[in-house]
N, C-alpha and C positions, 0 to 999 in steps of 0.2 A: 324550304329546309334550310337550315342554318348550316354552312359548311363547317368542317372540321378545322380546327387551328391549323395553319401551315406548318411543315415540318421543313427540314433544310432543303434548300433547292437541289433538285436531283438526287435526293437520298434514296426516294423510293424507286424501285424498278417498274418498268411498264407494266408487268403482270399485276403487280400489286394495285397500281392505279386503277386498271380494270375492274379489281376487285372492289375497291372503294366506291368507283362509280355504280357498280351493280349494287352494293350495300346501300347507296344513297337513293336508288330507284325503289328498293325494297322498302325503305324506311317510308318513302311517299306513299306506296302502296298500302302498307299497314296502317298508315295514319289516315288513309281514306275509309278505314274500317270503322272510324268513330261514329260514321252516321248510321251503322248499320243498327238493328235491333239487339237488345241485350240477349245473351247467350241464355236460354230458357232455364237451366238450373240456378243461374246467378239471379233472375228475376224471380224465381221461386223461393229462394234462400232470403232475398230482400223482403219478399212479400210477407213471409212467416215470422221475420225478425231475427235471422241469424242462423249460424251453423248449428247442426245437431237436433233439429227441430223435425225435419222432414225424413231423414233417413231411418229413425227408429220406427216410424209409423209405417213406411213402406217395408221395412224388413217384417214387422209382424204381420201385414197384410198378405205379402208374398209367401210368407211361411204358413199362414193359416189357409190360404187358397191352394197352395200345392199340396199340402197334407191332406186337405179336404177331397180333392180331385184324384190324387195319385197313391196316397197311402191305402192298402188294403183295409177295407172296414173304415175308411174315413178318419176324421179327427177322433172320434170316440174310441178307435182302436189303438192310437198311438200309445197310449199308457198301458192299455190292458195286453195288447200282442203287438209290441213295436216291430216294425220292419225296418232293420238299419240302412237298408239300400235308400229307400224311399226317404228316410228321415235325413241321412246325410245329403242327398242330392236337394231336398227342400231347404236345409239350413245353408248350403251352398249358395243356392241363387238368392236365397233372402239376404245373405250377408253381402254378397258381391254386389247386387243392384242397389242395396242401400248405401254401401261404402262409395260406389260410382257417383251416385247421384250426390252425396255430399261433397265428393272430392272435385265433382264438375262445377260446382259453384264455389267451393273455397280456394282451389288453386288460382283461378283467374283474379279473384280479390287479392289474395296474398301477393300475386305478381306485382299488381299496383302499388303496394306498399314497398315491394323492391325498387321499383321504377322511382318511387319518391325519395328512397334512400339515396339514390344516384343523381339526385337533382343537382349536386355541385360539381359532379364528374362529367357531365355532359356538356357537349357544344351547342346543344339545341336551345332555342328560345323558350320562354315559358308556355307560350301558346302552342308550340310543336309539341312540347312535352305532355302537355294537357290532352292533345288528340291522341297522342301514343297510348297515354294513360287509359283513356276512354276505349280504344280499340282493344285493350286487353280483356275486357268483359264483354265484347261483342261477339256475335256469332258471324260465320263467313257468309259471303253473299249467297243468295237464294240458289243459283245454279249449283255451287260448290257444295251447299248443304243436301241438296237432292242427291248428287253424287257419291257423297260419303255415307249417305242413309241407304243408298241402293247397294252399295258395296257391303255395308255392314249387314243388311238384311240377306244379300245373297250368301255371304260367308256363314251366317247364322243357320240358312237352311241347309248349306252343305254339311256344317258341323253336326246339325240334328239328324240329318240323314245318316252320315257316316257312324254316328252313334246309335242308330236304330230307333231314334225316337219320333220319327215322322208318321208313324202309325202303329197300332196295337193289332191284337188279334180281332178287334171289331172294325179295324179300318179307320180308326179315328185318331186324331192327332192328339198326342198327350200334353199334360201341361207343362213337362220338363222341356218339350220341344219348343214349345211357345217362349218359355223363358229363356231358353238358349238364344232364339232370334232376338229377343228383346235386348238381352246382355250385350249381343255383339252390335246391336244398332246403337246402345248407349255408349259401348266402347269407342266406336268409330266416331260418334259425334264428339265425344269428350277429346279422344285423341287428337282428332282433326283441329279442335281449337288449341290443345295443349302445344301440338307442334308448331302451330302457326304462331303462337306466341313465343315459343323457344326461338323461332327464326327471327321474330322481331328483336329479341334480345341479342341474337348473334349479328344482326345488322347494326344495333347500336354499339356492341362492342367492336366491329370493324370499321365503323364510320363516323360515330359521333361520341367517342369516349376519350377524354384527356388521360393519357398513361404516364406515370412516372415509375420507371424501373424498381426504384428503391421504397416505393408505397404501395405495393399490390394490395394491401389490406383494405384501402379505400374502395376498392371495386369488389369487395366480398358480397354484395348483393346479388352479383352475376352468379355467384356460387350457390347462394340461397335459393335463386330462382331455379337453378339446375337441380339441387338435391331435393327440393320440396315434391315437385311430382315425382322424382324417383321414389322418395319415400312412401307417397300416397299410392302410387300405382304399385310398386313391388309388394305394399303389404296386401294387395290382393291375392298375391300368390299364396299367402299364409291360409287362405280359406279352401284351396283346392284339396287339401288333404280331407276334407270332409266329404268328397266324392269316393274316397278309396276306403270308407270304413269298413266294407266286406270285399274289397279288391286287392288280391294279394300283390299284384304288380301293376305299374303304369301301363296303359294301352295307347295306342294311337290316338284314339278318341280323347282321352283325358290329358294327353299331351299337348292337344292343339290349343287350349286356352292358356295354360302357363307359357308356352313358347312366344304366343302373341303379346301377351302381357309383358313378358320379359323384355321383347323385342321394342316395346312402346317405352318401357322405363328407360333402357339404355338410350334411346332416341331423344327422350326428355331431357336427360342430363347431359348429352353430349352437344345437341344442338345449340342451347344458349351460350356455351362456352367456346364454340370454334372461331367466331369471329373475333372474340376478345382475345383468344390465344395468337391469332395471326397479327393483331394489332400489337400485342405486347412483344412479340417476337420482332416486329418491324421497328417499334420504339427502341428495343435493346440495340438492334443491329446498327440503327443510325446514331445512338450514343457511341456505340464502339468505334464506329467510322470516326466520328468527330474526335475521340480520344486518341486514336491512331494517328490521325492527322496532326494533332497537338504534340504527340510523342516523336514524330518526324521532326517537326520544328525545332523541339527541345534538343533532340540529340544533334542536330545540326549546329546548335549553339554551343554544345558541351565543350568543344575544343577551344573556343573563345572565352567561355565564362564557365570556370568549374562550379559556380554556384548553381548552376542549372542542375546538377545532379540531384539535388533534393527533390525539385520540381518533377524530375524524370522518375524518381523512385515513388513519388506520390501519384503519378500518372499511372505507372505500371501496376501500383496496387489497386487503384481505382479500376483500371480495366479487368484485372483478374476479379474483383469483387462483382463488377457488371457481368462479367461472363457468367457467374454462378447464380445470378439474380433469377427467380422463378418466371415461368412463362403464363402462369394462371394464379391466380390470387386463391389457392387452396391452402389455407391455414390448416394447421394439424387437427384442431377440434372437427372442422368439416370434413377432412379426410377420415378420421374415425368414425364420424357419424355416417358417411356414405357406406364404409365397410360394414358397420353394425345394419344398415338397412339392407344390404345385400344378403346378411347372413341370416335375417329373420326367416325368409321363406325357406332356407334349407333347414334351418332347425325344426320348423314345423313339418316340413315334408318328412324328415327322419322321425318326428315325435308322432307318428300316426297311432302307435299304441297308447299315447297319452290321451288323444282324442277318444279312442275307445274306451279307455278306462273311466274317462268322464262321463260319457253317455251311458256307460254300463251302471255307474253310481247314480246317475240322475234316474235311469228308468228300470234299475233293479233286475237287470237280465243278463245273462251271458251272451257275448257275441260269438 
């Protein structure tokens, strides 16, 4: 692993040095993932020729299966005698499973483009950048994959049991319970890869990024790497009102999914930026220390040479400007985009009546 360019001797305190050492170790561990098999949604998207081909097929298949097995009277009764609860739940699982499958393949590939955009801002050689690029689309090691799959399945079973879907009057497991477990499985597999990739960007920001306090826009790909998963994951929250078509209020069962999804979105947006935030703060503090040292020298020369006053004023102005430099490359467009992403689910949750009106218009019945 190529080391970061050295800063001023003694500028970094010991705790920060330990953090940098830990980040370097993390980068080596992430690079080791380059030899792992491709994350299966990525491999599936590559096999079918790109984004947007698998999701719609999966959505229609899940919708048809759930309506056929769980709608009273089967598929034939959907138009003749629609049951809004069954239709809403079937639509929810069809949409969320399709979105998750598409996102699981799209986000890692987009993260590779973000890393490519940072090529000239990193202190790594081309070979090491190539290994990290490959790692972004690879799954975790086999033991971790089994662990996360087990956790996802366990939480899915608990969620299905809590929602009363593990059995019906005949003692059979219903289709919605099966879909719940599958959804949790896919969420945990995808979430594990997204969080691991976010940690990769965090380690890059902390240990292998060249930072210039007055040019944060050059590091905007870090923000893109954070905002993209937040947008895609948060958009899943927009599907949850489909489960409320005939439910007047949120219940404990219906809140489990949104809370878990929101937590994943917040983790995905913060993790890639935390390392960079610390690195930018360190770079600013080191620059301020150098300016303060220069100010002390110029101040000492002021009595002997009044011409030093102009230089002193320039240094003071530079220190003030540097003190206001951002600690993250959050440009205004990115900030507004993030706020919009977070507002989307709230708008859809409050728009439950809109969803009801649309289905009412489509099915021609009063809910």
